[in-house]
C-alpha positions as CSV (number, residue, x, y, z in Angstrom):
1,V,0.0,0.0,0.0
2,V,2.8,2.4,0.9
3,F,4.6,1.6,-2.3
4,V,1.5,2.2,-4.4
5,L,0.7,5.4,-2.7
6,S,4.3,6.6,-3.1
7,L,4.2,5.8,-6.8
8,F,0.9,7.6,-7.1
9,F,2.2,10.8,-5.5
10,L,5.5,10.6,-7.3
11,R,3.6,10.5,-10.7
12,R,1.4,13.4,-9.6
13,F,4.4,15.4,-8.5
14,A,6.2,14.8,-11.8
15,L,3.2,15.5,-14.0
16,P,3.7,19.3,-14.1
17,F,7.3,18.9,-15.1
18,K,6.3,16.4,-17.8
19,R,3.8,18.8,-19.2
20,V,6.4,21.6,-19.3
21,N,8.8,19.3,-21.2
22,E,6.1,18.4,-23.7
23,K,5.3,22.1,-24.3
24,L,9.0,22.8,-24.8
25,D,9.3,19.9,-27.3
26,G,6.3,21.3,-29.1
27,F,7.7,24.8,-29.1
28,I,11.0,23.5,-30.6
29,K,9.1,21.6,-33.4
30,D,6.9,24.6,-34.2
31,S,10.0,27.0,-34.2
32,M,11.7,24.9,-36.9
33,H,9.4,26.2,-39.6
34,E,9.8,29.8,-38.5
35,I,13.6,29.7,-38.3
36,N,14.5,27.7,-41.5
37,T,13.7,30.4,-44.1
38,P,15.3,33.5,-42.5
39,L,18.4,31.5,-41.5
40,S,18.8,30.2,-45.1
41,I,18.5,33.8,-46.4
42,I,21.1,35.0,-43.9
43,N,23.6,32.4,-44.9
44,V,23.1,32.8,-48.7
45,N,23.5,36.6,-48.4
46,I,26.6,36.3,-46.3
47,D,28.2,34.1,-49.0
48,L,27.2,36.5,-51.7
49,F,28.4,39.6,-49.9
50,N,31.7,37.8,-49.0
51,R,32.4,37.1,-52.7
52,K,32.0,40.7,-53.8
53,N,33.5,42.5,-50.8
54,P,36.6,42.0,-48.6
55,E,36.1,40.5,-45.2
56,N,35.9,42.8,-42.1
57,K,35.3,42.3,-38.4
58,Y,31.6,43.1,-38.8
59,L,31.1,40.4,-41.4
60,R,33.0,37.9,-39.3
61,R,30.8,38.6,-36.4
62,I,27.7,38.1,-38.5
63,K,29.1,34.8,-39.9
64,A,30.0,33.6,-36.4
65,A,26.5,34.4,-35.1
66,A,24.9,32.7,-38.1
67,K,26.9,29.6,-37.4
68,T,25.9,29.5,-33.8
69,L,22.3,29.8,-34.8
70,S,22.7,27.1,-37.4
71,N,24.0,24.7,-34.7
72,I,20.9,25.3,-32.6
73,Y,18.7,24.8,-35.7
74,N,20.5,21.5,-36.4
75,D,19.8,20.3,-32.9
76,M,16.1,21.1,-33.4
77,D,16.1,19.4,-36.8
78,Y,17.7,16.3,-35.3
79,L,15.1,16.0,-32.6
80,I,12.4,15.9,-35.2
81,R,14.2,13.5,-37.5
82,E,15.1,11.3,-34.6
83,E,11.5,10.1,-34.3
84,K,11.6,8.9,-37.9
85,K,15.1,7.3,-37.4
86,A,16.0,8.6,-40.9
87,F,19.8,8.5,-40.6
88,E,21.8,6.8,-43.3
89,M,25.1,5.0,-42.5
90,E,28.1,6.0,-44.7
91,P,31.8,5.6,-44.8
92,I,33.5,8.6,-43.0
93,Q,37.2,9.4,-42.8
94,L,37.1,10.4,-39.1
95,G,40.2,12.6,-39.0
96,E,39.2,14.6,-42.1
97,Y,35.6,15.0,-40.9
98,L,36.8,16.2,-37.5
99,R,39.1,18.8,-39.3
100,E,36.1,20.1,-41.3
101,R,33.9,20.6,-38.3
102,V,36.7,22.3,-36.3
103,E,37.4,24.6,-39.2
104,Y,33.7,25.5,-39.3
105,F,33.9,26.8,-35.7
106,Y,37.1,28.8,-36.2
107,E,35.2,32.0,-36.8
108,V,33.0,31.4,-33.8
109,A,36.0,30.8,-31.5
110,A,37.8,33.8,-33.0
111,M,35.1,36.2,-31.7
112,K,36.4,35.4,-28.2
113,N,40.0,35.1,-29.4
114,I,40.0,31.4,-28.6
115,Y,42.5,29.3,-30.3
116,I,41.5,25.7,-31.3
117,D,44.5,23.4,-31.3
118,L,43.7,20.4,-33.4
119,Q,45.9,17.3,-33.3
120,I,45.0,14.3,-35.4
121,Y,47.2,11.3,-34.6
122,S,44.9,8.7,-36.3
123,N,42.6,8.9,-39.2
124,P,40.5,5.7,-39.3
125,M,37.5,5.0,-41.5
126,M,34.2,4.9,-39.7
127,T,30.9,3.5,-41.0
128,Y,28.4,5.8,-39.3
129,S,25.8,8.5,-39.7
130,S,27.4,11.8,-40.6
131,I,24.4,13.6,-39.0
132,K,24.9,11.9,-35.7
133,L,28.7,12.4,-35.7
134,Q,28.2,16.0,-36.5
135,R,25.9,16.5,-33.5
136,I,28.5,14.9,-31.2
137,I,31.4,17.1,-32.5
138,D,29.4,20.3,-33.0
139,N,27.6,20.3,-29.7
140,T,30.8,19.5,-27.7
141,L,32.8,22.1,-29.5
142,S,30.2,24.8,-29.4
143,N,29.8,24.3,-25.6
144,A,33.5,24.4,-25.1
145,I,33.6,27.8,-26.9
146,K,30.5,29.1,-25.1
147,Y,31.9,28.3,-21.6
148,S,35.5,29.3,-22.3
149,P,36.8,32.8,-21.4
150,E,38.5,35.0,-23.9
151,N,42.1,34.5,-24.9
152,T,42.2,30.8,-24.0
153,K,42.8,27.5,-25.9
154,I,40.7,24.5,-26.7
155,A,42.6,21.3,-27.4
156,V,41.0,18.8,-29.8
157,A,42.7,15.5,-30.3
158,L,42.0,12.2,-32.1
159,E,44.2,9.3,-31.3
160,K,44.3,5.5,-31.6
161,T,43.9,3.3,-28.5
162,D,43.8,-0.4,-27.9
163,E,40.0,-0.3,-27.6
164,G,39.4,1.9,-30.7
165,C,40.1,5.6,-30.9
166,L,39.8,8.5,-28.5
167,L,38.3,11.9,-29.4
168,S,38.8,14.5,-26.8
169,F,37.9,18.2,-26.3
170,A,39.8,20.0,-23.5
171,E,39.1,23.7,-22.7
172,Q,40.2,26.2,-20.1
173,G,36.8,27.4,-19.1
174,I,34.8,27.9,-15.9
175,G,34.5,24.2,-15.2
176,I,31.4,22.1,-14.4
177,A,29.8,22.1,-10.9
178,E,27.4,19.2,-11.7
179,P,29.0,16.9,-14.3
180,K,26.3,14.3,-13.8
181,M,23.6,16.8,-14.7
182,I,24.9,18.3,-17.9
183,L,23.7,15.5,-20.1
184,E,20.1,15.9,-18.9
185,R,17.6,17.6,-21.2
186,Y,17.0,21.4,-20.5
187,Y,19.7,21.5,-17.9
188,R,22.0,24.5,-18.2
189,E,25.0,25.0,-16.0
190,K,24.9,28.8,-16.6
191,S,21.5,30.1,-17.7
192,E,22.9,33.4,-18.7
193,K,24.9,31.7,-21.5
194,G,21.7,31.0,-23.4
195,G,20.6,27.9,-25.3
196,F,17.9,25.4,-24.8
197,G,20.0,22.9,-22.8
198,I,19.3,20.1,-25.4
199,G,22.6,19.7,-27.2
200,L,24.5,17.4,-24.8
201,N,21.3,15.4,-24.1
202,I,21.2,14.7,-27.9
203,V,24.8,13.7,-27.7
204,K,24.1,11.3,-24.8
205,K,21.3,9.5,-26.7
206,I,23.6,9.1,-29.7
207,I,26.6,7.7,-27.9
208,D,24.5,5.4,-25.8
209,E,22.9,3.9,-28.9
210,A,26.3,3.5,-30.6
211,G,28.2,2.2,-27.5
212,I,30.5,5.2,-27.4
213,E,31.8,5.8,-23.9
214,L,32.0,9.4,-22.6
215,T,34.3,10.5,-19.8
216,V,33.9,14.0,-18.4
217,S,36.6,15.4,-16.2
218,S,36.2,18.9,-14.8
219,E,37.5,21.3,-12.1
220,V,35.6,24.4,-11.3
221,G,37.6,27.5,-12.4
222,K,40.1,25.5,-14.4
223,G,38.3,23.8,-17.2
224,S,36.8,20.6,-18.5
225,C,37.6,17.7,-20.8
226,F,35.2,15.6,-22.8
227,S,36.6,12.3,-24.0
228,Y,34.8,10.0,-26.3
229,L,36.0,6.4,-26.7
230,I,34.9,5.2,-30.1
231,P,34.9,1.3,-30.0
232,A,36.8,-0.7,-32.6
233,S,33.4,-2.2,-33.7
234,L,32.5,1.1,-35.3
235,L,35.8,1.4,-37.1
236,D,37.0,-0.2,-40.4
237,T,40.2,-1.9,-39.3
238,Q,40.9,-3.3,-42.7
């Protein structure tokens, strides 16, 4: 009887939070249609303007802001497509793909004078969804930039291990007070930094499905390191 009553009250207590989460999910889906068109127009016009005019600091700021917005949009798009499971597997040169994504964020990091130090010690072939891999890399890197102070460095490395390969992102930011909570949906360590708090939750779902192991080491005031151990089963060892 006590167990049944406890379960009843627990469900009643959790119901308002469940409804809030459902409304947030609905808001994200509805927002997709409103964001897609203006974001596409911004990106196209940035490219056109860049072809006809020399770059300047104002254009770089616009491009960096557009890329940040695009990353949020891609998270929303993934949440919608996730329900349909429409993700094709394809061969990916992991080191080269990582380099492309890091280069994409150079301008975003440059706005805070953050240097991204990329070290690729291994470049294995991986048969995987490029969309899922992009969400892992982009969300981890964008968070590293967001929570890093100006004039610091983010070290990104890809290296071979006995178990597969290790992909790591180490930054010199503010550190994480609640490492166990950062993978929960809608949780934000610092609300003033903005965002929906969904990026790392998406990453958690992806790596759990793929068997990728994540280790988070952090010290408040000194920085954090996210290390992804990609198992050999996902790599083409031939």
